[in-house]
C-alpha positions as CSV (number, residue, x, y, z in Angstrom):
1,M,129.4,132.1,124.0
2,S,130.6,130.5,120.4
3,V,128.0,129.3,117.8
4,P,127.8,125.5,117.6
5,P,128.7,123.9,114.5
6,P,125.8,123.4,111.8
7,D,125.8,119.4,112.7
8,A,124.0,120.1,116.0
9,T,121.2,121.7,114.6
10,S,120.1,119.1,112.4
11,P,116.2,118.4,112.9
12,A,116.2,114.9,111.4
13,P,115.1,112.8,114.4
14,L,112.6,114.8,115.6
15,E,111.4,115.8,112.1
16,S,110.9,112.3,111.3
17,L,108.8,111.6,114.3
18,R,106.6,114.6,114.0
19,Q,105.9,114.0,110.1
20,A,105.1,110.3,111.3
21,R,102.5,111.7,113.7
22,E,101.1,114.1,111.3
23,Q,100.9,111.2,108.7
24,R,99.0,109.1,110.9
25,A,96.7,112.1,111.9
26,R,95.9,112.7,108.0
27,V,95.4,109.1,107.2
28,G,93.4,108.2,110.5
29,L,89.4,108.4,110.2
30,N,87.5,108.7,113.4
31,L,84.5,106.5,114.3
32,F,82.2,109.2,113.6
33,W,82.8,109.9,110.0
34,R,83.4,106.0,109.5
35,T,80.2,105.1,110.9
36,F,78.4,108.1,108.8
37,F,80.1,106.9,105.7
38,L,78.9,103.3,106.0
39,L,75.3,104.2,106.8
40,A,75.4,106.7,104.0
41,L,76.7,104.2,101.7
42,L,73.9,101.4,102.8
43,L,71.2,104.1,102.6
44,V,72.3,105.6,99.2
45,G,72.5,101.9,97.8
46,S,69.2,101.3,99.2
47,I,67.5,104.3,97.6
48,L,69.4,103.2,94.0
49,A,68.0,99.6,94.5
50,W,64.3,101.1,95.3
51,L,64.6,103.2,92.3
52,Q,65.5,100.3,90.1
53,T,62.6,98.3,91.4
54,L,60.2,101.1,90.9
55,R,61.3,101.3,87.3
56,A,60.7,98.0,86.7
57,L,57.4,97.6,88.6
58,E,55.9,100.9,87.8
59,F,57.5,102.7,84.8
60,E,57.1,99.6,82.5
61,P,53.4,99.2,83.2
62,R,52.7,103.3,82.9
63,T,54.7,103.2,79.8
64,L,52.4,100.3,78.3
65,Q,49.3,102.2,79.4
66,T,50.3,105.4,77.8
67,A,51.3,103.9,74.7
68,Q,47.9,102.4,74.5
69,Q,46.2,105.8,75.5
70,I,48.0,107.4,72.6
71,A,47.3,104.6,70.1
72,S,43.5,104.7,70.9
73,L,43.7,108.5,70.5
74,V,45.1,108.2,67.2
75,N,43.0,105.6,66.1
76,L,39.7,107.4,67.2
77,S,41.0,110.7,65.7
78,R,41.8,108.7,62.2
79,A,38.2,107.2,62.5
80,A,36.3,110.3,63.3
81,L,38.3,112.2,60.4
82,V,37.3,109.3,58.0
83,H,33.5,109.5,58.7
84,S,33.1,112.9,59.0
85,D,32.4,115.5,55.9
86,A,34.7,118.5,55.0
87,I,32.8,120.9,57.0
88,A,32.4,118.8,60.0
89,R,36.2,117.8,59.7
90,V,37.3,121.3,60.0
91,S,35.0,121.9,63.1
92,L,36.4,118.6,64.5
93,I,40.1,119.4,64.1
94,K,39.3,122.9,66.1
95,T,37.4,121.2,68.8
96,M,40.3,118.5,69.3
97,A,43.0,121.4,69.3
98,D,40.7,123.5,71.8
99,Q,39.4,121.1,74.3
100,E,42.0,118.2,74.3
101,G,45.2,120.0,73.0
102,V,45.6,117.7,70.1
103,R,46.3,119.1,66.5
104,I,46.2,117.1,63.6
105,L,48.6,118.5,60.8
106,P,49.4,117.3,57.2
107,R,52.8,115.8,56.9
108,E,55.2,117.2,54.2
109,P,57.9,115.1,52.6
110,K,60.2,118.2,53.5
111,D,59.4,118.0,57.3
112,S,62.4,117.3,59.5
113,F,61.8,115.5,62.8
114,E,63.8,113.9,65.5
115,L,62.9,110.5,66.5
116,L,61.7,109.7,70.3
117,G,63.0,106.3,70.6
118,G,66.8,107.1,70.6
119,T,66.6,109.7,73.9
120,T,65.7,107.3,76.8
121,A,64.9,103.6,77.5
122,L,61.3,104.4,78.3
123,G,60.9,106.5,75.1
124,N,62.5,103.8,73.0
125,R,60.0,101.4,74.6
126,L,57.0,103.7,73.7
127,A,57.7,104.1,70.1
128,D,57.9,100.4,69.7
129,E,54.8,99.9,71.2
130,L,53.2,102.4,69.3
131,T,54.5,101.0,65.9
132,Q,53.2,97.8,67.2
133,R,49.8,98.9,67.7
134,L,49.6,101.4,64.9
135,G,51.6,99.5,62.2
136,P,54.8,99.4,60.8
137,G,54.9,103.1,59.1
138,T,54.2,104.7,62.4
139,I,56.7,107.7,63.2
140,V,57.1,108.6,66.8
141,A,59.1,112.1,67.1
142,Q,60.0,114.5,69.7
143,S,60.3,117.4,67.6
144,V,59.3,118.4,64.0
145,N,60.6,121.4,62.2
146,G,62.2,122.5,65.4
147,E,58.6,122.5,67.5
148,K,58.8,120.4,70.6
149,G,56.0,118.0,71.5
150,L,55.0,114.2,71.4
151,W,54.5,113.9,67.3
152,V,52.7,110.7,66.1
153,G,52.9,110.2,62.3
154,F,50.0,108.1,60.8
155,T,47.9,108.1,57.6
156,I,44.4,108.6,56.9
157,N,43.2,107.0,53.6
158,G,46.7,107.1,52.7
159,D,47.2,110.6,53.4
160,P,50.4,111.1,55.8
161,N,49.6,113.4,58.9
162,W,50.9,114.2,62.2
163,L,49.0,114.1,65.5
164,L,50.6,116.5,67.9
165,M,49.8,116.5,71.8
166,D,51.5,117.7,75.0
167,R,54.7,116.0,75.7
168,A,53.4,115.8,79.3
169,R,51.0,113.1,78.2
170,F,54.2,110.9,78.2
171,S,55.2,111.5,81.8
172,P,54.9,108.3,84.0
173,A,57.1,110.7,86.3
174,G,59.4,113.2,84.6
175,G,63.1,113.0,84.7
176,R,63.4,116.2,86.8
177,T,60.5,114.9,89.1
178,W,62.8,112.0,89.9
179,L,65.8,113.8,90.3
180,I,64.1,116.0,92.8
181,W,62.8,113.4,94.9
182,L,66.1,111.3,94.7
183,I,68.1,114.6,96.0
184,T,65.5,115.1,98.8
185,A,65.7,111.4,99.7
186,G,69.3,111.3,99.6
187,A,69.5,114.2,101.5
188,L,67.2,113.1,104.2
189,S,69.0,109.7,104.6
190,L,72.3,111.3,105.0
191,A,71.0,113.6,107.8
192,G,69.5,110.5,109.5
193,A,72.9,108.8,109.0
194,A,74.7,111.9,110.6
195,V,72.3,111.7,113.8
196,I,72.5,108.1,113.9
197,A,76.3,108.2,113.9
198,R,76.4,110.8,116.3
199,L,74.2,109.0,118.8
200,I,76.3,105.7,118.4
201,N,79.7,107.5,118.8
202,R,78.8,109.8,121.6
203,P,79.3,107.5,124.4
204,L,82.7,106.3,122.8
205,K,83.6,110.1,122.3
206,Q,83.0,110.6,126.2
207,L,84.9,107.2,127.1
208,S,87.7,108.7,125.1
209,Y,88.1,111.9,126.9
210,A,87.7,110.3,130.3
211,A,90.4,108.0,129.6
212,N,92.7,110.7,128.4
213,R,91.8,112.6,131.7
214,V,92.8,109.3,133.3
215,K,96.2,109.2,131.5
216,D,96.7,112.6,132.8
217,G,96.1,111.9,136.2
218,D,93.0,114.1,136.2
219,F,90.6,111.2,138.0
220,A,87.7,113.7,139.1
221,A,87.1,114.8,135.7
222,S,86.7,111.1,134.4
223,H,83.7,110.1,135.6
224,L,81.1,108.8,133.1
225,D,77.1,108.7,133.4
226,E,76.2,105.7,135.3
227,E,72.2,106.0,134.4
228,A,72.8,105.8,130.6
229,V,69.6,104.5,128.9
230,T,71.6,101.6,127.1
231,S,72.5,98.8,129.3
232,E,75.9,98.0,127.6
233,I,76.9,101.5,127.6
234,R,75.9,101.8,131.4
235,E,77.8,98.6,132.3
236,V,81.1,100.3,130.6
237,N,80.7,103.3,132.4
238,I,80.0,101.7,135.7
239,G,83.4,99.8,135.1
240,F,85.4,102.5,134.0
241,N,84.3,105.0,137.0
242,R,85.4,101.9,139.5
243,M,88.5,101.6,137.5
244,A,89.4,105.3,137.9
245,Q,88.5,105.2,141.7
246,K,90.9,102.5,142.2
247,L,93.8,104.2,140.1
248,A,92.9,107.5,142.2
249,K,93.6,105.6,145.3
250,L,96.6,103.7,144.0
251,E,98.0,107.1,143.0
252,Q,97.5,108.5,146.7
253,D,99.0,105.2,148.3
254,R,101.9,105.9,145.8
255,A,102.2,109.6,147.0
256,V,102.4,108.7,150.3
257,M,105.0,105.6,149.9
258,I,107.3,108.2,148.0
259,A,107.0,110.8,150.9
260,G,107.7,107.5,153.4
261,I,110.7,106.4,151.4
262,S,112.1,109.8,151.3
263,H,112.0,110.2,154.9
264,D,112.6,106.3,156.2
265,L,115.5,106.0,154.1
266,R,117.5,109.1,154.2
267,T,117.5,109.6,157.8
268,P,119.4,106.3,158.3
269,L,121.9,107.1,155.5
270,A,122.6,110.3,157.2
271,R,123.3,108.9,160.4
272,L,125.4,106.1,158.8
273,R,127.3,108.9,157.0
274,L,127.9,110.7,160.4
275,E,128.9,107.8,162.2
276,T,131.3,106.7,159.5
277,E,133.0,109.9,159.3
278,M,133.4,110.0,163.1
279,S,134.4,106.5,163.7
280,V,136.5,105.0,160.9
281,N,140.2,106.0,161.3
282,D,141.3,104.6,158.1
283,E,141.0,107.6,155.6
284,V,141.0,105.8,152.4
285,A,138.3,103.4,153.8
286,R,136.1,105.9,155.3
287,E,136.2,107.8,151.8
288,H,134.9,104.8,150.1
289,M,132.3,104.3,152.6
290,V,131.2,107.9,152.3
291,A,131.2,107.2,148.7
292,D,129.0,104.4,148.8
293,I,126.5,106.0,151.0
294,V,126.1,109.0,148.4
295,Q,125.9,106.8,145.8
296,L,123.0,105.0,147.9
297,D,121.3,108.4,148.1
298,A,121.8,109.2,144.3
299,T,120.2,105.9,143.7
300,I,117.1,106.7,145.9
301,D,116.8,110.2,144.2
302,K,116.8,108.5,140.8
303,F,114.0,106.0,141.9
304,L,111.9,108.9,143.5
305,D,112.2,110.8,140.3
306,Y,111.2,107.8,138.1
307,A,107.9,107.4,140.6
308,R,107.2,110.9,140.5
309,P,103.3,111.7,139.7
310,D,102.7,112.3,136.1
311,H,100.7,115.5,136.4
312,V,102.6,118.7,136.1
313,T,101.5,122.2,135.6
314,L,103.0,124.1,132.8
315,T,103.6,127.6,132.4
316,P,105.4,129.8,130.2
317,V,109.1,129.6,130.9
318,N,112.2,131.3,129.1
319,L,114.3,128.7,128.1
320,H,117.8,130.6,127.7
321,A,117.3,131.6,131.5
322,V,116.9,128.0,132.4
323,M,119.7,126.7,130.0
324,S,121.9,129.5,131.7
325,S,121.3,128.5,135.2
326,C,122.1,125.1,134.3
327,V,125.4,126.0,132.8
328,Y,126.0,128.3,135.7
329,A,126.1,125.6,138.1
330,V,128.5,123.3,136.2
331,Q,130.8,125.9,135.0
332,D,133.3,125.0,137.5
333,H,133.7,121.5,135.8
334,R,137.3,121.1,134.6
335,E,136.1,118.5,132.4
336,L,133.3,120.0,130.8
337,Q,133.5,122.7,128.0
338,I,129.8,124.2,126.9
339,T,128.9,126.4,123.8
340,M,125.4,127.7,124.1
341,S,123.3,129.2,121.3
342,V,119.9,130.1,122.6
343,P,117.8,133.0,121.8
344,E,116.8,134.7,124.8
345,D,113.2,135.3,123.4
346,I,112.4,132.1,123.3
347,N,109.7,130.7,125.8
348,V,108.5,127.1,126.3
349,M,105.3,125.5,128.4
350,A,107.2,123.6,130.9
351,D,107.6,123.2,134.6
352,E,110.6,125.1,135.6
353,V,112.1,122.9,138.0
354,E,111.5,119.6,135.9
355,L,113.2,121.2,132.8
356,A,116.1,122.5,134.8
357,R,116.4,118.7,136.3
358,V,116.3,117.6,132.9
359,I,119.1,119.7,131.2
360,S,121.4,119.5,134.3
361,N,121.1,115.5,134.0
362,L,121.9,115.9,130.2
363,L,125.0,118.2,131.1
364,E,126.3,115.7,133.6
365,N,125.7,112.7,131.6
366,A,127.8,114.3,128.8
367,R,130.5,115.3,131.0
368,R,131.0,111.7,132.2
369,Y,130.5,109.5,129.0
370,G,131.2,112.1,126.4
371,K,134.6,112.8,126.8
372,A,136.8,112.8,123.8
373,E,139.5,110.3,123.8
374,D,142.4,112.7,123.0
375,T,141.7,115.5,125.2
376,G,139.5,113.9,128.0
377,M,137.5,116.7,128.0
378,A,133.6,116.5,127.3
379,R,132.7,119.4,124.7
380,V,128.6,120.2,124.5
381,D,127.4,122.3,121.9
382,I,123.7,123.4,122.9
383,A,121.3,125.0,120.4
384,A,117.7,126.1,120.2
385,K,115.5,127.4,117.4
386,C,111.7,127.7,116.9
387,R,109.5,125.9,114.5
388,E,106.0,126.4,113.9
389,K,104.4,125.5,117.6
390,W,107.5,123.9,118.9
391,V,110.8,124.9,120.0
392,L,113.7,122.2,119.0
393,V,116.5,122.1,121.4
394,K,119.7,119.8,120.7
395,L,122.6,119.2,123.5
396,R,125.4,117.3,121.3
397,D,128.8,116.1,122.8
398,H,131.8,115.1,120.7
399,G,132.5,111.6,122.5
400,P,132.8,108.0,120.9
401,G,128.5,107.8,120.7
402,V,127.0,104.8,121.2
403,P,126.3,101.7,118.9
404,P,123.5,102.2,116.6
405,E,121.5,99.2,117.6
406,Q,121.3,100.4,121.3
407,L,119.8,103.9,120.5
408,G,116.2,102.7,120.6
409,N,116.8,100.8,124.3
410,L,118.5,103.7,126.1
411,T,115.4,105.2,127.3
412,K,114.1,101.6,128.5
413,P,114.1,101.5,132.4
414,F,117.2,99.6,134.0
415,F,118.8,99.6,130.8
416,R,122.6,99.8,130.8
417,G,124.9,100.5,127.7
418,D,128.1,99.1,126.8
419,S,131.0,99.0,129.0
420,A,132.3,102.3,128.1
421,R,129.3,104.0,129.2
422,T,128.7,102.1,132.3
423,A,131.7,102.9,134.3
424,A,129.8,104.6,136.9
425,A,127.6,102.5,139.1
426,G,123.7,103.4,139.2
427,A,120.1,102.2,138.8
428,G,119.7,102.6,135.1
429,L,117.1,104.9,135.0
430,G,118.6,108.2,133.9
431,L,117.3,108.5,130.3
432,S,114.0,106.8,131.1
433,I,113.5,109.6,133.7
434,V,114.5,112.1,131.3
435,D,112.2,110.6,128.5
436,K,109.5,110.5,131.1
437,T,109.6,113.9,132.2
438,V,109.6,115.5,129.0
439,Q,106.7,113.5,128.0
440,R,105.0,114.7,131.2
441,M,105.4,118.2,129.8
442,G,103.9,117.5,126.2
443,G,107.1,117.3,124.4
444,V,109.4,114.6,122.6
445,F,112.8,113.4,123.4
446,A,114.9,111.4,121.0
447,L,118.5,110.4,120.6
448,S,120.7,109.9,117.5
449,N,124.4,109.6,116.8
450,S,125.7,112.7,115.0
451,S,127.5,112.1,111.8
452,T,130.8,113.8,112.9
453,G,130.9,111.8,116.2
454,G,129.1,112.1,119.5
455,L,125.7,111.5,120.7
456,V,122.6,114.1,120.4
457,A,119.9,114.7,122.5
458,H,117.0,116.3,120.7
459,L,114.1,118.0,123.1
460,Q,111.0,119.2,121.1
461,L,108.8,121.3,123.6
462,Q,105.9,123.5,123.4
463,R,106.3,126.9,122.4
464,A,105.0,129.7,124.6
465,S,104.5,133.1,123.2
466,D,104.6,135.1,126.4
467,L,106.7,135.1,129.8
468,P,104.7,135.5,133.3
469,E,103.5,139.0,133.6
470,G,105.8,141.6,134.4
471,E,109.0,139.3,133.9
472,D,112.2,140.5,132.1
473,P,114.0,137.3,130.3
474,K,117.4,138.6,131.8
475,Q,116.0,139.0,135.3
476,R,115.9,135.5,135.5
477,L,119.5,134.6,135.2
478,Q,119.7,136.3,138.6
479,R,117.1,134.2,140.4
480,P,118.3,131.3,142.6
481,S,115.4,129.2,142.6
482,I,116.7,127.0,139.8
483,K,120.2,126.8,141.2
484,R,118.9,125.7,144.5
485,Q,117.0,122.9,142.8
486,L,120.6,121.6,141.2
487,P,122.8,119.1,143.0
488,P,125.7,120.8,144.6
489,R,127.8,117.8,143.5
490,P,127.6,115.6,140.5
491,A,124.7,113.4,140.4
492,Q,125.5,109.7,140.4
493,D,123.5,108.5,137.3
494,D,124.2,106.1,134.8
495,K,122.3,107.8,131.8
496,Q,123.3,106.3,128.3
497,L,123.8,109.9,126.9
498,A,126.8,111.5,125.8
């Protein structure tokens, strides 16, 4: 088989659809994280507000108290040194250094010091308060000649001196202490926010899982807890369970109805066709009547396909084998010419019969509506390739295509295209069935006009790494199971695909 032209392998429509889904997945934020961030923002804001309140109500009074204590210590030291003799003064200075950790040193003109006021707001407040209490010549420094501490410069009988004390005396609560407490409180608040968000969103997550199970037709796995502690959640769970039970009953009734339609309608049609062929003498009239009966039978097939249950069992299927079987079934059509480029080692997760029905229907519609105007023959190019976890399949004809404004409506039930594509009678369910079947298998179906003419059907199917155990891809070409599912005659379909 020849290789299709490069145009047939352009992945633009499915790529744009996949990129749009990935973009939504990147931008989307689930409810747990949104709740967590909102709670975390509220708690962190509360902690910061509490810290500012503490600074206003606690730090300021303690700073004033510390300034008062330091001023009292300076005044007492000054008074004691002034009223003591030289021997007692030396003993007093030694005693203050040993017992109180307070040193009194002479202040030299060459001393270099770093003021305390410019470091923090509290340090500046302390320096201002000490200056106000001890006089305008007071110096409050945090280091002198490179030695750290709380230095207070004052005069004794006109002689400048330094009073050095431990910096811990000015510690309403050290910056590191508050940082540790702030980090601890923030961590505990975030942990609490995570627990609360999880408790709040757990019922919603369970409801979301159950809803997805119902969507996939697994009603048994969608039961929710009807004994929940929260009354609102309990009522929601009870209502959802009742809804799932009713949907399961409707699904069972639909299955019974489909089986009944298949028997009750086809049996009279078979008798009517037999009677027509035996009773009508006019050959032309007999052929038209038989054709009408065949068309009714095909229309019933389409309605049954569209009403087929959504749940399917996906297994690894060799794509090349399914394609070859479908092509083999229509290779005798003189109006259809097919070129296929599908690697033999590509496997997809699909239902084998459903996938064969999709490919066969697309080929039949290409034969009906994708004929070239000059040759009257429908040329179809089939190509497939792997991309990450997906397999991209393209079926392209070389017909007239469809108007761009109709592309979005082609997969809607009962939609009919322009007159060039509705020459055959039908129910208008063709592409709807194809789209629904591909979605049941976890894939994506899209249509687009080719830039060089014709319509392109894009299939995106889940990639499977392995075939069923012990099976050779080439052996499937000889298997009759798929061929038996193919109609022995062209299906009377009105899909809008060329």
